[in-house]
GUSE-491383 format. One line per field, with one value per atom (N, C-alpha, C): atom name; x, y, z; residue in one letter. Coordinates in steps of 0.1 Angstrom, whole numbers, always signed. Atoms other than C-alpha are relative to their C-alpha. Example, Ala and Ser with C-alpha at 12.3 -4.5 7.8 and 13.67 -1.06 7.14 Angstrom:
<rs>
atome = (N;CA;C;N;CA;C) $
X = (+9;+123;+9;-9;+137;-8) $
Y = (-12;-45;+12;-11;-11;+11) $
Z = (+0;+78;+0;+0;+71;+8) $
residu = (a;a;a;s;s;s) $
</rs>
This chain:
<rs>
atome = (N;CA;C;N;CA;C;N;CA;C;N;CA;C;N;CA;C;N;CA;C;N;CA;C;N;CA;C;N;CA;C;N;CA;C;N;CA;C;N;CA;C;N;CA;C;N;CA;C;N;CA;C;N;CA;C;N;CA;C;N;CA;C;N;CA;C;N;CA;C;N;CA;C;N;CA;C;N;CA;C;N;CA;C;N;CA;C;N;CA;C;N;CA;C;N;CA;C;N;CA;C;N;CA;C;N;CA;C;N;CA;C;N;CA;C;N;CA;C;N;CA;C;N;CA;C;N;CA;C;N;CA;C;N;CA;C;N;CA;C;N;CA;C;N;CA;C;N;CA;C;N;CA;C;N;CA;C;N;CA;C;N;CA;C;N;CA;C;N;CA;C;N;CA;C;N;CA;C;N;CA;C;N;CA;C;N;CA;C;N;CA;C;N;CA;C;N;CA;C;N;CA;C;N;CA;C;N;CA;C;N;CA;C;N;CA;C;N;CA;C;N;CA;C;N;CA;C;N;CA;C;N;CA;C;N;CA;C;N;CA;C;N;CA;C;N;CA;C;N;CA;C;N;CA;C;N;CA;C;N;CA;C;N;CA;C;N;CA;C;N;CA;C;N;CA;C;N;CA;C;N;CA;C;N;CA;C;N;CA;C;N;CA;C;N;CA;C;N;CA;C;N;CA;C;N;CA;C;N;CA;C;N;CA;C;N;CA;C;N;CA;C;N;CA;C;N;CA;C;N;CA;C;N;CA;C;N;CA;C;N;CA;C;N;CA;C;N;CA;C;N;CA;C;N;CA;C;N;CA;C;N;CA;C;N;CA;C;N;CA;C;N;CA;C;N;CA;C;N;CA;C;N;CA;C;N;CA;C;N;CA;C;N;CA;C;N;CA;C;N;CA;C;N;CA;C;N;CA;C;N;CA;C;N;CA;C;N;CA;C;N;CA;C;N;CA;C;N;CA;C;N;CA;C;N;CA;C;N;CA;C;N;CA;C;N;CA;C;N;CA;C;N;CA;C;N;CA;C;N;CA;C;N;CA;C;N;CA;C;N;CA;C;N;CA;C;N;CA;C;N;CA;C;N;CA;C;N;CA;C;N;CA;C;N;CA;C;N;CA;C;N;CA;C;N;CA;C;N;CA;C;N;CA;C;N;CA;C;N;CA;C;N;CA;C;N;CA;C;N;CA;C;N;CA;C;N;CA;C;N;CA;C;N;CA;C;N;CA;C;N;CA;C;N;CA;C;N;CA;C;N;CA;C;N;CA;C;N;CA;C;N;CA;C;N;CA;C;N;CA;C;N;CA;C;N;CA;C;N;CA;C;N;CA;C;N;CA;C;N;CA;C;N;CA;C;N;CA;C;N;CA;C;N;CA;C;N;CA;C;N;CA;C;N;CA;C;N;CA;C;N;CA;C;N;CA;C;N;CA;C;N;CA;C;N;CA;C;N;CA;C;N;CA;C;N;CA;C;N;CA;C;N;CA;C;N;CA;C;N;CA;C;N;CA;C;N;CA;C;N;CA;C;N;CA;C;N;CA;C;N;CA;C;N;CA;C;N;CA;C;N;CA;C;N;CA;C;N;CA;C;N;CA;C;N;CA;C;N;CA;C;N;CA;C;N;CA;C;N;CA;C;N;CA;C;N;CA;C;N;CA;C;N;CA;C;N;CA;C;N;CA;C;N;CA;C;N;CA;C;N;CA;C;N;CA;C;N;CA;C;N;CA;C;N;CA;C;N;CA;C;N;CA;C;N;CA;C;N;CA;C;N;CA;C;N;CA;C;N;CA;C;N;CA;C;N;CA;C;N;CA;C;N;CA;C;N;CA;C;N;CA;C;N;CA;C;N;CA;C;N;CA;C) $
X = (-6;+3134;-7;+3;+3121;+9;-6;+3133;+2;-1;+3145;-11;+9;+3115;-11;+9;+3094;-1;+0;+3107;-3;+1;+3108;-18;+19;+3067;-4;+7;+3061;+6;-6;+3083;-12;+9;+3060;-12;+17;+3027;+2;-4;+3041;-1;-1;+3049;-15;+12;+3017;-14;+7;+2996;+0;-1;+3013;-6;+8;+3005;-11;+16;+2970;-6;+6;+2966;-3;-1;+2973;-14;+10;+2946;-14;+11;+2920;+1;-1;+2937;-6;+4;+2934;-14;+16;+2897;-5;+5;+2891;+2;-3;+2911;-11;+9;+2886;-14;+15;+2853;+0;+2;+2865;+3;-7;+2877;-9;+6;+2851;+6;-7;+2874;-2;-1;+2874;+11;-12;+2907;+0;+1;+2892;+5;-6;+2902;+18;-11;+2939;+1;-1;+2932;+5;-2;+2936;-8;+7;+2923;+5;-8;+2930;+4;-6;+2951;+1;+1;+2947;+15;-6;+2982;+4;+1;+2974;-7;+5;+2958;+12;-9;+2989;+7;-6;+2997;-10;+8;+2968;+6;-9;+2993;+6;-9;+3010;-13;+11;+2980;-12;+11;+2951;-4;+0;+2958;-6;+3;+2953;-17;+13;+2918;-11;+12;+2884;-11;+14;+2847;-5;+12;+2830;+7;-7;+2839;+0;+1;+2824;+16;-10;+2852;+13;-16;+2884;-1;-3;+2877;-4;+1;+2866;+14;-14;+2899;+11;-8;+2918;+4;-5;+2914;+7;-10;+2925;+12;-13;+2954;+9;-8;+2965;+8;-2;+2966;+9;-10;+2985;+11;-13;+3009;+7;-8;+3019;+2;-6;+3020;+11;-12;+3041;+15;-13;+3064;+5;-8;+3067;+6;-6;+3076;+10;-7;+3091;+5;-7;+3111;+7;-9;+3137;-5;+6;+3118;-14;+14;+3086;+2;+1;+3097;+0;+2;+3102;-8;+14;+3073;-12;+9;+3054;+0;-1;+3064;-4;+4;+3063;-17;+16;+3026;-7;+9;+3016;+3;-1;+3033;-3;+3;+3026;-16;+15;+2989;-9;+4;+2985;-1;+1;+2998;-4;+13;+2981;-10;+6;+2953;-3;+0;+2958;+0;-1;+2963;-14;+14;+2932;-10;+11;+2906;-9;+12;+2874;+3;-3;+2873;-10;+8;+2865;+11;-15;+2884;+1;-5;+2899;+6;-9;+2907;-5;-2;+2914;+12;-13;+2940;-2;+3;+2922;+14;-5;+2942;+17;-9;+2974;-5;+11;+2950;+4;-1;+2947;+15;-15;+2985;+7;-8;+2997;-9;+9;+2970;+7;-3;+2978;+12;-14;+3017;+0;+1;+3010;-6;+3;+2993;+8;-12;+3016;+12;-10;+3043;+1;+2;+3028;+2;+3;+3023;+17;-15;+3062;+7;-11;+3080;-2;+0;+3091;+2;+3;+3090;-14;+16;+3061;-8;+8;+3055;-4;-2;+3053;-12;+13;+3027;-13;+13;+3006;-7;+4;+3007;-10;+11;+2990;-11;+12;+2966;-12;+7;+2955;-6;+5;+2951;-12;+13;+2932;-10;+11;+2909;-8;+10;+2899;+2;+0;+2904;-3;+1;+2896;-12;+11;+2864;+1;-3;+2880;+4;-3;+2886;-10;+14;+2850;+4;-4;+2866;+7;-12;+2889;-6;+11;+2860;-13;+10;+2838;-14;+10;+2808;-11;+8;+2774;+2;-1;+2777;+13;-11;+2808;-1;+3;+2799;-12;+15;+2765;+5;-4;+2783;+12;-11;+2811;+17;-12;+2838;+9;-9;+2872;+5;-5;+2876;+13;-13;+2905;+11;-9;+2922;+5;-3;+2918;+8;-10;+2930;+13;-13;+2959;+9;-11;+2972;+0;+0;+2963;+11;-11;+2985;+14;-12;+3016;+0;-4;+3013;+5;-3;+3015;+16;-13;+3047;+10;-15;+3066;-2;-2;+3061;+12;-4;+3075;+17;-11;+3105;+10;-8;+3113;+4;+0;+3113;+13;-14;+3153;+0;+1;+3148;-6;+7;+3124;+6;-5;+3131;-2;+0;+3142;-5;+7;+3128;+16;-13;+3150;+4;-5;+3172;+5;-4;+3173;+12;-11;+3203;+7;-4;+3204;+4;-2;+3201;+14;-13;+3234;+7;-9;+3251;+9;-9;+3280;-6;+1;+3272;+11;-8;+3291;+13;-9;+3326;-4;+0;+3325;+14;-15;+3356;-5;-4;+3367;-12;+9;+3341;-13;+13;+3312;-3;-1;+3322;-3;+0;+3316;-11;+12;+3285;+2;-6;+3305;+8;-5;+3320;+16;-15;+3358;+4;-5;+3364;-2;+6;+3344;+8;-1;+3359;+14;-13;+3391;+9;-9;+3422;+6;-9;+3432;+13;-12;+3463;+10;-11;+3483;-2;+4;+3470;-2;+0;+3472;-13;+12;+3443;+1;+3;+3453;-3;+4;+3449;-16;+9;+3413;-6;+5;+3406;+3;-8;+3429;-9;+6;+3412;-13;+10;+3381;+3;-8;+3405;+7;-9;+3420;+12;-11;+3451;-4;+0;+3446;+10) $
Y = (+3;-937;-14;+7;-961;-15;+12;-1000;-2;+6;-1019;-8;+9;-1043;+10;-6;-1013;+7;-6;-998;-11;+10;-1031;-1;-1;-1032;+9;-13;-997;-2;+3;-1003;-13;+6;-1032;+2;-5;-1017;+14;-8;-989;-7;+5;-1012;-2;+6;-1031;+12;-10;-1000;+7;-4;-986;-6;+7;-1015;+0;+1;-1020;+12;-15;-980;+4;+0;-983;-3;-1;-998;+7;-5;-979;+12;-11;-946;+3;+2;-959;+4;+0;-967;+15;-10;-934;+11;+0;-921;+4;+4;-934;+6;-5;-923;+13;-15;-887;+6;-7;-882;-8;+7;-904;-10;+13;-930;-13;+16;-966;-9;+6;-984;-14;+10;-1016;-9;+5;-1025;-4;-1;-1021;-17;+12;-1058;-11;+9;-1092;-3;+4;-1101;-16;+12;-1140;-6;+7;-1155;+16;-11;-1121;+13;-7;-1101;+13;-13;-1068;-4;-1;-1083;-2;+6;-1095;+13;-16;-1057;-3;+5;-1070;-7;+10;-1094;+11;-12;-1057;+5;-14;-1035;-7;+5;-1059;+0;+1;-1060;+12;-10;-1023;+7;-3;-1022;-8;+1;-1026;+1;-2;-1031;+11;-7;-1011;+1;-2;-997;-12;+12;-1031;-10;+4;-1047;+1;-6;-1029;+1;+1;-1028;-13;+9;-1062;-8;+6;-1072;+6;-7;-1043;-5;+7;-1059;-13;+9;-1092;+0;-1;-1081;+9;-7;-1057;-9;+9;-1084;-10;+9;-1107;+2;-8;-1083;-2;-8;-1073;-15;+15;-1112;-4;+6;-1120;+11;-7;-1093;+2;+0;-1092;-17;+9;-1128;-7;+1;-1139;+15;-15;-1102;-6;+1;-1117;-6;+5;-1136;+12;-7;-1109;+4;-3;-1093;-13;+6;-1122;-10;+10;-1143;+9;-4;-1115;+5;+2;-1107;-13;+9;-1144;-3;-1;-1145;+6;-10;-1113;-6;+5;-1125;-14;+11;-1161;+3;+1;-1157;+5;-9;-1130;-7;+7;-1152;-11;+12;-1185;+2;-5;-1166;+4;-4;-1151;-10;+10;-1184;-10;+11;-1204;+6;-7;-1178;-1;+0;-1172;+12;-11;-1146;+13;-9;-1115;+8;-5;-1086;-3;+6;-1098;+12;-9;-1072;-4;+1;-1070;-10;+7;-1081;-11;+6;-1110;-14;+13;-1136;+2;-3;-1119;-4;+6;-1125;-14;+13;-1160;-6;+3;-1162;-1;+1;-1151;-7;+9;-1169;-12;+8;-1198;-1;-1;-1192;+2;+1;-1186;-16;+13;-1217;-11;+10;-1243;+3;-1;-1224;-5;+2;-1229;-18;+14;-1270;-4;+6;-1275;+7;-4;-1251;-6;+5;-1264;+16;-11;-1226;+1;-5;-1220;+11;-12;-1186;-1;+5;-1197;-7;+11;-1227;+11;-8;-1200;+10;-6;-1177;-7;+9;-1206;-4;+5;-1217;+11;-16;-1177;+4;+1;-1178;-10;+12;-1212;+0;-7;-1197;+9;-12;-1163;-1;-5;-1169;-13;+12;-1205;-3;-1;-1201;+2;-8;-1183;-14;+13;-1222;+0;+2;-1220;+7;-6;-1194;-3;+9;-1217;-10;+11;-1236;+5;-6;-1229;-6;+0;-1229;+8;-8;-1215;+16;-11;-1188;+11;-7;-1178;+6;-8;-1178;+8;-6;-1163;+16;-13;-1131;+5;-6;-1130;+0;+2;-1136;-14;+9;-1151;-13;+14;-1186;-1;+2;-1192;+10;-10;-1160;-2;+5;-1171;-15;+15;-1209;+2;-2;-1196;+5;-7;-1173;-10;+9;-1203;-7;+7;-1222;+5;-6;-1201;+2;+2;-1195;-12;+15;-1231;-3;+5;-1237;+10;-9;-1203;-3;+3;-1215;-15;+13;-1252;+5;-4;-1232;+5;-8;-1208;-5;+10;-1234;+3;-4;-1231;+13;-13;-1194;+5;-6;-1193;-2;+0;-1188;-16;+12;-1219;+1;-1;-1230;+4;-1;-1217;-11;+13;-1236;+5;-5;-1235;-2;+2;-1233;-15;+13;-1266;-8;+7;-1281;+6;-6;-1262;-6;+3;-1278;-14;+12;-1306;-12;+12;-1339;-5;+5;-1359;-7;+5;-1374;-17;+15;-1415;-3;-1;-1415;-10;+8;-1432;+2;-7;-1407;-9;+4;-1423;-11;+10;-1457;-10;+9;-1474;-11;+11;-1494;-9;+5;-1509;-15;+15;-1548;+3;-4;-1546;-3;-1;-1556;+5;-8;-1530;+17;-13;-1503;+5;-7;-1478;-3;+1;-1484;+15;-14;-1453;+0;-2;-1439;-6;+7;-1455;-13;+15;-1487;-6;+8;-1515;-8;+9;-1534;-12;+9;-1563;+4;-3;-1543;+3;-1;-1538;-11;+12;-1570;-6;+1;-1575;+3;-10;-1551;-10;+5;-1573;-15;+9;-1602;-3;-4;-1596;-15;+11;-1620;-10;+11;-1654;+3) $
Z = (+16;+555;+1;+4;+536;+3;-4;+545;-15;+13;+511;-3;+4;+512;-3;+5;+511;-14;+10;+484;-10;+8;+465;-3;+1;+474;-7;+9;+460;-16;+15;+427;-8;+8;+422;-3;+3;+429;-9;+8;+407;-16;+11;+377;-6;+4;+381;-3;+3;+382;-12;+12;+353;-12;+11;+331;+1;-1;+341;-3;+6;+337;-17;+14;+300;-5;+10;+284;+5;-2;+307;-7;+8;+294;-15;+18;+258;-2;+6;+260;+6;-4;+280;-13;+8;+252;-14;+9;+226;+2;-5;+243;-2;+2;+247;-15;+13;+213;-13;+7;+193;-4;+5;+184;+1;+2;+174;-5;+3;+175;+1;-2;+175;-10;+12;+141;+2;-1;+156;+7;-5;+173;-8;+7;+164;-11;+7;+133;-9;+3;+127;-13;+15;+97;-10;+12;+78;+9;-2;+78;+7;-9;+89;+13;-19;+121;+4;-10;+134;+10;-7;+145;+14;-12;+172;+13;-9;+188;+7;-11;+204;+4;-3;+204;+8;-6;+215;+16;-14;+250;+5;-6;+253;-7;+10;+232;+8;-9;+249;-11;+3;+241;+3;-8;+266;+15;-18;+303;+7;-5;+316;-4;+7;+293;+8;-5;+303;+15;-20;+342;+7;-5;+344;-1;-2;+334;+4;-8;+352;+11;-12;+385;+1;-1;+379;-2;+6;+358;+9;-15;+387;+11;-8;+409;-2;+4;+390;-4;+6;+375;+17;-11;+412;+9;-9;+427;-9;+10;+397;+1;+0;+399;+17;-16;+439;+1;-2;+438;-11;+9;+405;-7;+5;+402;-9;+8;+384;-17;+12;+355;-5;+2;+354;-14;+10;+324;-13;+10;+303;-1;-1;+318;-10;+3;+308;-13;+16;+270;-7;+8;+262;+4;+0;+276;-12;+10;+257;-13;+12;+226;-7;+3;+227;-1;+1;+233;-11;+12;+206;-11;+14;+180;-1;+2;+188;-5;-2;+191;-16;+16;+153;-5;+6;+143;-2;-3;+156;+3;-4;+166;-12;+9;+148;-10;+6;+120;+2;-8;+141;+5;-6;+154;+16;-13;+190;+10;-8;+216;+16;-16;+254;+6;-7;+278;+10;-9;+292;-4;+2;+275;+6;-8;+294;+13;-12;+324;+2;-1;+320;-1;+4;+308;+17;-13;+344;+7;-10;+365;-3;+4;+348;+2;-2;+354;+14;-13;+388;+7;-8;+397;-3;+5;+374;+11;-10;+394;+15;-13;+427;-1;+0;+421;-3;+7;+403;+11;-6;+427;+16;-12;+462;+12;-12;+476;+4;-7;+502;-5;+1;+490;-16;+13;+452;+1;-4;+465;+5;-5;+485;-10;+11;+454;-9;+11;+433;+7;-6;+457;+4;-3;+464;-13;+19;+422;-1;+2;+422;+3;-9;+451;-5;+2;+438;-16;+17;+397;-1;+4;+398;-13;+13;+378;-11;+14;+349;-8;+8;+338;-11;+7;+321;-13;+8;+300;-11;+13;+277;-5;+6;+267;-13;+6;+238;+4;-5;+256;-3;+5;+247;+7;-5;+276;-5;+9;+258;-13;+11;+224;+1;+2;+228;+6;-2;+246;-10;+7;+220;+0;-6;+242;-8;+9;+226;+9;-4;+244;-2;+8;+221;+7;-4;+236;+12;-15;+269;+3;+3;+262;-1;+4;+244;+11;-13;+275;+7;-11;+298;-4;+7;+275;+0;-2;+276;+11;-21;+314;+2;-5;+320;-8;+9;+290;+5;-7;+306;+16;-16;+345;-3;+2;+331;-5;+6;+310;+9;-10;+340;+10;-16;+369;+2;-5;+371;+4;-2;+374;+12;-13;+403;+13;-10;+434;+10;-2;+454;+16;-18;+491;+9;-12;+519;+5;-5;+534;+15;-17;+573;+6;-7;+595;+4;+0;+604;-8;+11;+570;-9;+11;+561;+10;-10;+594;-8;+5;+583;+5;-7;+589;+6;-7;+614;-9;+3;+601;+2;-8;+604;+2;-7;+626;+9;-9;+655;+12;-8;+676;+2;-1;+664;-7;+3;+658;+9;-15;+689;-3;+9;+671;-4;+12;+647;+9;-6;+652;-1;-3;+661;-14;+12;+625;-11;+4;+614;+2;-5;+633;-7;+8;+620;+14;-11;+642;+2;-5;+662;-3;+1;+655;+8;-11;+687;-3;-3;+680;-17;+6;+655;-4;+2;+636;+8;-8;+657;+15;-10;+686;+3;-1;+680;+7;+0;+681;+14;-16;+714;+10;-9;+732;+6;+1;+733;+7;-5;+746;+11;-10;+777;+0;-1;+782;+12;-11;+803;+12) $
residu = (m;m;m;l;l;l;k;k;k;e;e;e;n;n;n;d;d;d;i;i;i;l;l;l;l;l;l;l;l;l;r;r;r;n;n;n;l;l;l;l;l;l;w;w;w;s;s;s;f;f;f;l;l;l;i;i;i;t;t;t;l;l;l;l;l;l;p;p;p;i;i;i;l;l;l;v;v;v;f;f;f;a;a;a;t;t;t;e;e;e;q;q;q;i;i;i;g;g;g;g;g;g;y;y;y;n;n;n;w;w;w;n;n;n;d;d;d;h;h;h;g;g;g;i;i;i;l;l;l;p;p;p;r;r;r;n;n;n;f;f;f;s;s;s;g;g;g;l;l;l;q;q;q;g;g;g;v;v;v;l;l;l;f;f;f;s;s;s;p;p;p;f;f;f;l;l;l;h;h;h;g;g;g;d;d;d;w;w;w;t;t;t;h;h;h;v;v;v;l;l;l;s;s;s;n;n;n;s;s;s;v;v;v;p;p;p;l;l;l;f;f;f;a;a;a;l;l;l;l;l;l;w;w;w;l;l;l;t;t;t;r;r;r;s;s;s;h;h;h;f;f;f;r;r;r;d;d;d;i;i;i;f;f;f;w;w;w;p;p;p;v;v;v;l;l;l;i;i;i;f;f;f;v;v;v;w;w;w;a;a;a;a;a;a;s;s;s;g;g;g;f;f;f;w;w;w;t;t;t;w;w;w;l;l;l;i;i;i;a;a;a;r;r;r;d;d;d;s;s;s;y;y;y;i;i;i;v;v;v;g;g;g;s;s;s;s;s;s;g;g;g;i;i;i;v;v;v;y;y;y;g;g;g;l;l;l;a;a;a;a;a;a;f;f;f;a;a;a;v;v;v;t;t;t;a;a;a;g;g;g;f;f;f;i;i;i;s;s;s;k;k;k;n;n;n;r;r;r;q;q;q;a;a;a;q;q;q;g;g;g;i;i;i;g;g;g;l;l;l;f;f;f;t;t;t;l;l;l;f;f;f;f;f;f;y;y;y;g;g;g;s;s;s;m;m;m;v;v;v;w;w;w;g;g;g;v;v;v;f;f;f;p;p;p;l;l;l;e;e;e;m;m;m;n;n;n;l;l;l;s;s;s;q;q;q;g;g;g;i;i;i;s;s;s;w;w;w;e;e;e;g;g;g;h;h;h;a;a;a;c;c;c;g;g;g;a;a;a;v;v;v;a;a;a;g;g;g;v;v;v;i;i;i;a;a;a;a;a;a;l;l;l;v;v;v;m;m;m;k;k;k;p;p;p;a;a;a;m;m;m;p;p;p;e;e;e;r;r;r;p;p;p;r;r;r;y;y;y;s;s;s;w;w;w;e;e;e;l;l;l;e;e;e;p;p;p;e;e;e;p;p;p;e;e;e;d;d;d;n;n;n;e;e;e;e;e;e;n;n;n;d;d;d;y;y;y;w;w;w;k;k;k;l;l;l;p;p;p;e;e;e;q;q;q;r;r;r;e;e;e;p;p;p;r;r;r;p;p;p;e;e;e;e;e;e;t;t;t;p;p;p;g;g;g;d;d;d;v;v;v;n;n;n;n;n;n;s;s;s;l;l;l;n;n;n;p;p;p;p;p;p;q;q;q) $
</rs>
């Protein structure tokens, strides 16, 4: 019989797989049916282009585009779902909506499609959470993300290599900013650092059993003696 941790692991993998699978299925449907739904992507500062905030992550230009986004998307969804389970959906929805809307506001005047804004958002969330959290697992996830996906940082700048390939650096940058904001806002709801048993033990009370080092006038008198007896105990009668 599966243990509770095994069930949670399978659920996290399933959710991550299903979300990642949707863009692949959409693009496969386009290819099989001869459709092109990219006009449902984000068209900046055009009212009808707002629909792309919702639909753009499902749409891609070619198989290279969709598959190159799928691997990091699955990994980051799984990491976020596994460790930040209680805030997974708020983080994902915020990153999805904010990155899409901000891209609609500032991007160049052309259709923008792809789930890379969400990828950048989740990566930025994981790295930021690792820096601001005292939880070692969150810190480990942040370092893992930084190590494997740190090179993505070049995608948020209007460099020639991005512009020449038609890459929406604006979408990447907006996703990254949304991820940082999500981590800062959600910090109170993040898993706390585990408390060890020795940290939970109460501190000893400051009583007569541990005040032997104090001066006589600083010591608390015992129930059977008066304050004067404390001083007299150090001065025996002549």
